[in-house]
C-alpha positions as CSV (number, residue, x, y, z in Angstrom):
1,M,0.1,-0.1,0.1
2,A,1.4,3.5,-1.0
3,Y,2.9,5.3,1.7
4,D,0.8,8.7,0.7
5,S,-2.3,6.9,1.6
6,L,-1.4,6.7,5.5
7,M,-3.6,8.5,8.0
8,I,-3.4,8.6,11.7
9,F,-6.6,9.7,13.8
10,T,-6.7,10.0,17.5
11,G,-9.3,10.7,20.3
12,N,-8.9,12.5,23.8
13,A,-6.7,9.7,25.6
14,N,-3.3,11.0,24.5
15,P,-3.2,13.5,21.9
16,K,0.3,14.4,22.4
17,L,1.4,11.2,21.7
18,A,-0.4,10.9,18.4
19,E,0.8,14.5,17.4
20,L,4.5,13.3,18.1
21,V,4.0,10.2,16.2
22,A,2.4,12.1,13.2
23,R,5.4,14.4,13.2
24,S,7.9,11.6,13.1
25,L,6.2,10.4,9.9
26,S,5.9,13.8,8.4
27,I,2.3,13.6,8.2
28,R,-0.5,15.6,10.0
29,L,-3.1,14.1,12.3
30,G,-6.3,13.4,10.5
31,R,-9.3,15.8,11.3
32,A,-12.0,14.6,13.6
33,T,-14.4,15.6,16.1
34,V,-14.4,13.4,19.4
35,G,-16.5,14.6,22.1
36,R,-19.6,14.2,23.9
37,F,-23.4,14.8,23.7
38,S,-25.1,16.5,26.6
39,D,-26.2,13.4,27.9
40,G,-22.4,11.9,28.1
41,E,-22.7,9.7,25.0
42,T,-19.6,9.7,23.0
43,A,-20.0,11.7,19.6
44,V,-17.6,11.1,16.9
45,E,-17.4,12.7,13.3
46,I,-14.4,12.3,10.7
47,L,-13.9,15.6,9.1
48,E,-11.8,14.6,5.9
49,N,-12.0,11.9,3.0
50,V,-10.8,8.4,4.0
51,R,-11.8,6.5,1.2
52,G,-9.2,4.0,0.1
53,K,-6.8,5.0,2.9
54,D,-4.7,3.1,5.2
55,V,-5.9,4.5,8.6
56,F,-4.4,3.9,12.2
57,V,-6.7,4.9,15.0
58,L,-3.9,5.7,17.6
59,Q,-5.4,5.6,21.3
60,S,-4.5,4.0,24.3
61,T,-7.2,2.7,26.5
62,C,-6.2,4.0,29.6
63,A,-8.3,5.6,32.3
64,P,-11.0,6.8,31.7
65,T,-10.8,3.3,30.2
66,N,-14.5,2.7,29.0
67,D,-14.7,6.3,27.6
68,N,-11.3,5.8,25.5
69,L,-12.4,2.3,24.4
70,M,-15.6,3.7,23.3
71,E,-13.8,6.5,21.3
72,V,-11.7,3.9,19.5
73,M,-14.4,1.6,18.5
74,L,-16.8,4.7,17.3
75,M,-13.8,6.1,15.3
76,V,-13.4,2.5,13.8
77,D,-17.0,2.4,12.8
78,A,-17.1,5.7,11.3
79,L,-14.0,5.1,9.2
80,R,-15.3,1.8,8.2
81,R,-18.4,3.4,7.0
82,A,-16.5,6.2,5.1
83,S,-14.8,3.3,3.2
84,A,-11.3,3.3,4.7
85,S,-9.4,0.6,3.0
86,R,-7.6,-0.8,6.0
87,I,-8.1,0.2,9.8
88,T,-5.6,-0.5,12.4
89,A,-6.4,-0.1,16.0
90,A,-3.0,1.1,17.5
91,I,-3.5,1.0,21.3
92,P,-0.3,1.4,23.0
93,Y,-1.5,0.6,26.3
94,F,-4.1,-2.0,26.1
95,G,-6.7,-1.8,28.9
96,Y,-8.3,-4.7,30.5
97,A,-5.3,-6.9,29.8
98,R,-5.0,-7.9,33.2
99,Q,-8.4,-9.5,33.0
100,D,-7.3,-12.3,30.6
101,R,-8.4,-15.5,32.5
102,R,-11.0,-16.9,35.0
103,V,-9.6,-17.2,38.6
104,R,-10.3,-20.9,39.6
105,S,-14.1,-21.3,39.4
106,A,-15.1,-17.5,40.1
107,R,-17.9,-16.2,38.2
108,V,-16.0,-13.6,36.3
109,P,-15.6,-12.6,32.7
110,I,-12.5,-12.7,30.6
111,T,-12.7,-9.2,30.0
112,A,-9.7,-9.0,27.5
113,R,-11.4,-11.5,25.2
114,V,-14.6,-9.4,25.3
115,V,-12.6,-6.2,24.5
116,A,-11.0,-8.1,21.4
117,D,-14.5,-9.2,20.0
118,M,-15.7,-5.9,20.3
119,L,-12.7,-4.1,18.6
120,T,-13.1,-7.1,15.9
121,G,-16.8,-6.5,15.6
122,A,-16.5,-2.8,15.2
123,G,-14.3,-3.3,12.2
124,V,-10.6,-3.3,13.3
125,D,-8.4,-5.0,10.4
126,R,-5.2,-5.2,12.7
127,L,-4.2,-4.6,16.0
128,L,-0.7,-2.7,17.2
129,T,-0.1,-2.5,20.6
130,M,2.8,-2.3,22.9
131,D,4.2,-4.5,25.9
132,L,0.9,-6.6,26.2
133,H,0.4,-7.6,29.9
134,S,-0.2,-11.3,28.7
135,D,1.3,-12.5,25.6
136,Q,-1.6,-15.0,25.1
137,I,-4.1,-12.0,24.5
138,Q,-2.9,-12.0,21.0
139,G,-4.7,-15.3,20.6
140,F,-8.2,-13.7,21.5
141,F,-7.9,-11.9,18.2
142,D,-8.7,-13.4,14.9
143,I,-6.9,-10.7,12.9
144,P,-3.1,-9.9,13.0
145,V,-1.6,-8.3,15.9
146,D,1.7,-6.7,16.3
147,N,2.7,-6.8,20.0
148,V,6.1,-4.6,19.8
149,Y,8.2,-3.8,22.8
150,S,9.3,-0.6,24.3
151,T,12.8,-2.0,25.2
152,P,14.7,-0.5,22.3
153,T,13.5,3.1,23.7
154,L,14.3,2.1,27.2
155,M,17.8,0.7,26.5
156,G,18.6,3.8,24.7
157,D,17.9,5.8,27.9
158,I,20.0,3.3,29.9
159,W,23.0,3.6,27.5
160,K,22.5,7.4,27.8
161,Q,22.6,7.5,31.5
162,D,25.7,5.2,31.6
163,H,25.0,3.7,35.0
164,N,27.7,2.5,36.6
165,N,28.2,-1.4,37.7
166,M,24.9,-2.0,36.6
167,M,22.7,-5.3,36.6
168,V,19.1,-6.0,35.2
169,V,16.6,-7.1,37.8
170,S,13.2,-9.1,37.1
171,P,10.4,-8.0,39.5
172,D,9.3,-11.6,39.6
173,V,9.8,-14.9,38.1
174,G,7.2,-14.2,35.3
175,G,9.4,-11.3,34.0
176,V,12.6,-13.3,33.7
177,V,12.5,-13.8,29.8
178,R,12.1,-9.9,29.2
179,A,14.8,-9.0,31.8
180,R,17.3,-11.7,30.6
181,A,17.0,-10.4,26.9
182,V,17.7,-6.9,28.2
183,A,20.7,-8.2,30.3
184,K,22.1,-10.0,27.1
185,R,21.8,-6.8,25.0
186,L,23.3,-4.7,27.8
187,D,26.1,-7.4,28.4
188,C,25.3,-7.3,32.2
189,D,24.3,-9.7,35.0
190,L,20.7,-10.7,35.9
191,A,18.9,-10.7,39.0
192,I,15.3,-11.9,40.2
193,I,13.3,-10.8,42.9
194,D,11.4,-13.9,44.2
195,K,8.1,-13.0,45.9
196,R,6.2,-15.5,48.1
197,R,4.1,-16.0,51.1
198,P,5.3,-18.8,53.2
199,R,1.7,-19.6,54.3
200,P,-1.5,-17.9,54.2
201,N,-2.1,-14.5,56.2
202,V,1.6,-14.1,56.3
203,A,3.5,-11.3,54.9
204,K,5.3,-11.8,51.6
205,V,8.9,-12.7,51.7
206,M,11.2,-11.4,49.0
207,N,14.2,-13.3,48.1
208,I,16.8,-11.9,45.8
209,I,18.3,-14.2,43.4
210,G,21.9,-12.9,42.5
211,E,24.6,-10.7,43.9
212,V,23.3,-6.8,44.0
213,K,25.7,-5.6,46.8
214,D,27.2,-2.2,45.5
215,R,25.1,-2.7,42.1
216,T,23.0,-0.2,40.2
217,C,20.0,-2.3,39.8
218,I,17.8,-1.8,36.8
219,I,14.3,-3.2,37.4
220,M,12.3,-3.8,33.9
221,D,8.5,-4.3,34.0
222,D,5.6,-3.9,31.6
223,M,3.5,-1.5,33.9
224,V,3.4,0.1,37.3
225,D,-0.2,0.5,39.0
226,T,-0.3,1.1,42.7
227,A,3.4,0.8,42.7
228,N,3.5,-1.1,46.0
229,T,5.2,-4.1,44.5
230,L,7.8,-2.0,42.8
231,C,8.7,-0.1,46.1
232,E,8.9,-3.3,48.0
233,G,11.1,-4.6,45.5
234,A,13.4,-1.6,45.7
235,A,13.3,-1.7,49.6
236,A,14.7,-5.5,49.4
237,L,17.4,-4.8,46.8
238,K,18.5,-1.9,49.2
239,Q,18.5,-4.2,52.2
240,N,20.7,-6.5,50.2
241,G,23.2,-3.8,49.4
242,A,22.2,-2.4,46.1
243,K,23.9,1.0,45.7
244,R,21.2,2.5,43.6
245,V,17.7,1.3,42.2
246,V,16.2,2.5,38.9
247,A,13.1,1.2,37.6
248,Y,12.2,1.3,33.7
249,I,8.6,0.7,33.2
250,T,6.7,0.8,29.9
251,H,3.0,1.9,31.2
252,P,2.6,4.3,33.8
253,V,-0.9,3.6,35.2
254,L,-0.1,5.1,38.5
255,S,-3.3,4.8,40.2
256,G,-4.5,5.4,43.8
257,S,-1.6,6.4,46.3
258,A,1.2,5.5,43.7
259,I,2.7,8.9,43.7
260,E,2.9,9.2,47.6
261,R,4.1,5.8,47.8
262,I,7.2,6.2,45.4
263,D,7.9,9.7,47.0
264,N,8.5,7.8,50.4
265,S,10.0,4.6,48.9
266,Q,13.9,3.6,48.4
267,L,13.4,3.5,44.6
268,D,15.8,6.4,43.2
269,E,14.3,6.9,39.9
270,L,11.4,5.6,37.7
271,V,11.6,6.0,34.0
272,V,8.5,5.4,32.0
273,T,7.0,5.9,28.4
274,D,4.4,8.0,27.4
275,T,1.9,5.3,26.3
276,I,-0.3,6.9,29.0
277,P,0.2,10.4,29.8
278,L,1.4,11.5,33.3
279,R,-1.4,13.0,35.5
280,A,-0.3,16.4,37.3
281,D,1.0,14.9,40.5
282,A,3.2,12.1,38.7
283,A,4.7,14.9,36.2
284,A,5.8,17.0,39.2
285,C,7.4,14.1,41.0
286,S,11.2,14.6,40.9
287,R,11.8,10.8,41.1
288,I,9.5,10.2,37.8
289,R,11.0,10.6,34.3
290,Q,9.3,10.3,31.0
291,V,10.6,9.2,27.7
292,S,8.8,9.1,24.4
293,V,8.2,6.0,22.4
294,A,6.7,8.1,19.5
295,E,9.6,7.3,17.1
296,L,9.5,3.6,17.7
297,L,5.5,3.7,17.1
298,A,5.9,5.8,14.0
299,E,8.6,3.4,12.5
300,T,6.3,0.4,13.3
301,I,3.3,2.3,11.7
302,R,5.4,2.9,8.7
303,R,6.7,-0.5,8.3
304,I,2.8,-1.9,8.7
305,S,1.7,0.5,6.1
306,N,4.6,-0.5,3.8
307,E,4.0,-4.4,4.3
308,D,7.6,-4.3,5.7
309,S,8.8,-6.5,8.5
310,V,8.2,-5.5,11.9
311,S,10.1,-8.5,13.7
312,S,13.4,-6.6,13.9
313,L,12.1,-4.0,16.1
314,F,11.8,-6.8,18.7
315,V,14.4,-7.6,21.5
316,E,15.3,-11.2,21.5
């Protein structure tokens, strides 16, 4: 598909990121009105011709999750009815990703699957997302899914900061594959935080697998929400002799008392990306720094539009 047919639209979740992506591609954002009717219902209107175009709807489904998800679906439907040739939902932060399974025999939905069905039913031809919380969510879709990683952006910042005597730390056993890949690329050691409860109603015990004494510990993870586990991990690393603890995390959900918890923690710095815009108190926090994945997303969009390989962007 010709590159000049590429168009990007966005809603209200993160217009700054969408603007940066469009600028990196040397195109302008598509014109659309995305607002609310007087009764609170979502109102969408596409304000330019999209017939035959390769269209990307770029919007994270972060809080307010339901509003932002509805904006995506209504934009997709409007674009489909306006005869867009192909529609890609570019959702850097995929909301509801943590609800990807039934817990034992609980009578609960598999909400990530419901969202996948809703997006497909609205007319999405392809999904582009970043650092999915659970890789198996890709299997909920019957359309192509490109799950790219923020690691190239985060590693670029790590190299730029030139941390002394560093090692990569996985915050749990589930994150070992990601942390090992980064440690390999950075040519440094790997440590693992092993969290467990010895028995019910007993506080968590954090065992550090690896020698962290006098090291700069780089924690890698896909998201930070309440920051409770992150701050506990930083404290455990410092108790085991770590000189400095820096966390590199893709999605800054930062809900509840997360900022207060970070301010009072032993975490030296938290580096996050702009898949989710920082709220005012997070932006004002001296321990939080944000880097942009706009260029990485722009390159991914360019490759998808040109039918080029995306796999070389992945860290293996």
